[in-house]
C-alpha positions as CSV (number, residue, x, y, z in Angstrom):
1,A,-41.8,-73.3,-33.2
2,S,-42.3,-74.1,-36.7
3,Y,-43.9,-71.1,-38.0
4,Y,-41.4,-68.5,-36.2
5,G,-38.6,-71.0,-37.3
6,M,-39.0,-71.7,-40.8
7,P,-38.4,-67.9,-41.9
8,L,-35.0,-68.0,-39.5
9,A,-33.7,-71.0,-41.4
10,A,-34.5,-69.0,-44.7
11,G,-30.6,-69.2,-45.3
12,D,-30.4,-73.0,-45.4
13,I,-33.0,-73.8,-48.2
14,G,-30.6,-73.4,-51.1
15,M,-30.9,-69.8,-51.4
16,D,-29.4,-66.7,-50.2
17,I,-30.8,-65.5,-46.9
18,Y,-32.7,-62.5,-48.3
19,T,-34.6,-64.1,-51.3
20,G,-35.5,-66.8,-49.0
21,T,-36.9,-64.6,-46.2
22,A,-38.9,-62.6,-48.9
23,L,-40.1,-65.9,-50.3
24,S,-41.1,-67.1,-47.1
25,G,-43.3,-64.1,-46.6
26,L,-44.8,-64.3,-50.0
27,V,-46.0,-67.7,-49.3
28,E,-48.4,-66.1,-46.5
29,I,-50.8,-64.9,-49.2
30,P,-51.7,-68.6,-50.9
31,A,-51.6,-69.8,-47.4
32,V,-54.6,-67.4,-46.9
33,V,-56.6,-68.3,-49.6
34,L,-56.2,-71.9,-49.2
35,T,-57.2,-71.9,-45.4
36,Y,-60.1,-69.7,-46.4
37,F,-61.5,-72.5,-48.7
38,T,-60.5,-75.6,-47.2
39,I,-61.7,-74.4,-43.9
40,D,-65.3,-73.8,-45.8
41,Y,-65.1,-77.4,-47.6
42,Y,-63.1,-79.8,-45.1
43,G,-63.8,-78.2,-42.0
44,R,-61.6,-76.8,-39.4
45,R,-59.9,-80.0,-37.7
46,L,-59.2,-81.7,-40.9
47,T,-58.0,-78.5,-42.5
48,L,-55.6,-78.1,-39.2
49,A,-54.4,-81.4,-39.3
50,S,-53.9,-81.5,-43.0
51,F,-51.8,-78.6,-43.4
52,M,-49.9,-79.3,-40.2
53,M,-49.0,-82.8,-41.5
54,A,-48.0,-81.6,-44.6
55,S,-46.0,-79.0,-43.4
56,G,-44.3,-81.8,-41.5
57,V,-43.6,-84.2,-44.1
58,S,-42.2,-81.2,-46.0
59,C,-39.6,-80.5,-43.4
60,L,-38.7,-84.2,-43.2
61,S,-38.0,-84.1,-47.0
62,I,-35.9,-81.1,-46.7
63,H,-33.5,-83.2,-44.8
64,L,-33.8,-86.2,-46.9
65,L,-33.3,-84.3,-50.0
66,S,-30.4,-82.0,-48.9
67,G,-27.9,-84.7,-49.3
68,S,-29.1,-86.3,-52.7
69,M,-28.4,-85.1,-56.1
70,L,-32.2,-83.7,-56.1
71,G,-31.0,-81.2,-53.6
72,G,-31.1,-77.4,-54.6
73,S,-34.4,-76.5,-56.2
74,M,-36.6,-79.3,-54.6
75,T,-35.1,-78.5,-51.2
76,T,-36.2,-74.6,-51.9
77,F,-39.4,-76.1,-53.1
78,C,-40.2,-78.3,-49.8
79,A,-39.2,-75.3,-47.7
80,L,-41.4,-73.0,-49.3
81,F,-44.3,-75.4,-49.5
82,G,-43.8,-76.3,-46.1
83,K,-44.0,-72.7,-45.1
84,M,-47.1,-72.3,-46.6
85,C,-48.6,-75.2,-44.9
86,I,-47.4,-74.3,-41.4
87,A,-48.9,-70.8,-42.1
88,A,-52.1,-72.5,-43.3
89,S,-52.4,-74.5,-40.1
90,F,-51.5,-71.4,-37.9
91,K,-54.4,-69.4,-39.5
92,A,-56.6,-72.5,-39.0
93,A,-55.7,-72.9,-35.4
94,Y,-56.7,-69.4,-34.4
95,I,-59.9,-70.0,-35.9
96,L,-60.5,-73.5,-34.1
97,S,-59.4,-72.1,-31.0
98,G,-61.8,-69.3,-31.1
99,E,-64.9,-71.5,-31.7
100,V,-64.1,-74.4,-29.3
101,F,-63.8,-72.4,-26.2
102,A,-66.8,-71.1,-24.4
103,T,-68.1,-67.5,-24.8
104,S,-67.3,-67.2,-20.9
105,I,-63.8,-68.2,-20.9
106,R,-62.8,-67.6,-24.7
107,N,-60.9,-64.4,-24.1
108,S,-59.1,-65.9,-21.4
109,A,-58.7,-69.0,-23.2
110,L,-57.4,-67.4,-26.3
111,G,-54.9,-65.2,-24.6
112,L,-53.4,-68.6,-23.0
113,V,-53.5,-70.3,-26.3
114,S,-51.4,-67.1,-27.7
115,G,-48.8,-66.9,-24.8
116,L,-48.3,-70.7,-25.3
117,A,-47.8,-70.2,-29.2
118,R,-45.0,-67.4,-28.1
119,I,-43.1,-69.9,-26.4
120,G,-42.6,-71.9,-29.5
121,A,-41.4,-68.4,-30.9
122,M,-38.7,-68.3,-28.2
123,L,-37.6,-71.5,-28.7
124,S,-37.5,-71.4,-32.6
125,P,-33.8,-69.3,-32.7
126,F,-32.3,-72.2,-30.8
127,I,-33.9,-74.9,-32.8
128,V,-32.1,-73.0,-35.9
129,M,-29.0,-72.4,-34.2
130,A,-28.8,-76.3,-33.5
131,G,-29.0,-76.9,-37.3
132,E,-25.8,-74.8,-37.5
133,T,-24.0,-77.5,-35.4
134,M,-25.9,-80.6,-37.1
135,P,-27.0,-79.5,-40.5
136,G,-30.4,-80.5,-41.2
137,F,-31.4,-80.9,-37.6
138,Q,-34.0,-77.7,-37.5
139,F,-35.7,-79.2,-40.2
140,V,-36.2,-82.5,-38.6
141,V,-37.4,-80.9,-35.3
142,F,-40.0,-78.6,-37.4
143,G,-40.9,-81.9,-39.4
144,L,-41.7,-83.9,-36.4
145,L,-43.5,-81.1,-34.7
146,G,-45.8,-80.4,-37.9
147,I,-46.4,-84.7,-38.1
148,S,-47.1,-84.6,-34.1
149,G,-49.3,-81.5,-34.1
150,G,-51.3,-82.6,-36.9
151,I,-52.0,-86.4,-35.3
152,L,-52.7,-84.9,-32.0
153,S,-55.4,-82.0,-33.6
154,L,-57.5,-84.8,-34.9
155,W,-58.6,-85.3,-31.2
156,L,-60.0,-81.7,-31.2
157,P,-63.9,-81.3,-32.0
158,E,-65.2,-80.2,-35.5
159,T,-66.8,-76.7,-34.8
160,K,-68.0,-76.3,-38.6
161,D,-71.6,-75.3,-38.7
162,K,-72.2,-76.0,-34.9
163,P,-73.3,-73.5,-32.5
164,L,-70.4,-71.9,-30.1
165,P,-70.7,-73.0,-26.5
166,E,-72.1,-70.3,-24.4
167,T,-70.7,-71.8,-20.9
168,V,-68.3,-74.1,-19.7
169,A,-70.7,-76.6,-18.8
170,E,-72.3,-76.6,-22.1
171,M,-68.6,-76.7,-23.8
172,L,-67.8,-79.8,-21.7
173,T,-71.5,-81.2,-22.7
174,D,-70.5,-81.1,-26.2
175,K,-67.2,-82.4,-26.0
176,S,-68.4,-85.7,-24.3
177,K,-70.7,-86.1,-27.0
178,K,-68.2,-85.6,-29.5
179,M,-65.7,-87.8,-28.4
180,N,-68.6,-90.5,-27.9
181,T,-69.6,-90.3,-31.6
182,Q,-65.9,-89.0,-33.2
183,Q,-64.2,-91.1,-36.0
184,I,-60.8,-90.6,-36.3
């Protein structure tokens, strides 16, 4: 919901809606570059978790800064940084989900994951509309979603430099081995 909702809340980040939407789209470019390098260096799981948690902290910072003297430009910076981080995590999530599932079910599993992501897309306008009633509420929701998603993604297996599982049995066997040796 955060990935789709942040551009919808572009008018609430200290600038007009047109400039906010344009800048929200522009931060997708550095997100791609950052994702490329961090996935290669730190791995898929840590990249996903880090970007999601950074986005969550950034969104919560928007809510905290909106009533302070720092407001204005810091709110805009936090919003754009949060959008860049959630965009980077969205790209990392697609790479990781393509590598986690066994070849025999990969297409169906990716379709299911993509469909579930669209539920967030459907909910995001309602979350942004709730911010009209309670100012800043949308950023609290997006922040909590980012932090909780980042923490939960730490339980995913790392797939960097590992062979893709061919069968479901192989995927489950690898999962049990990883769960026994996984450090969090």
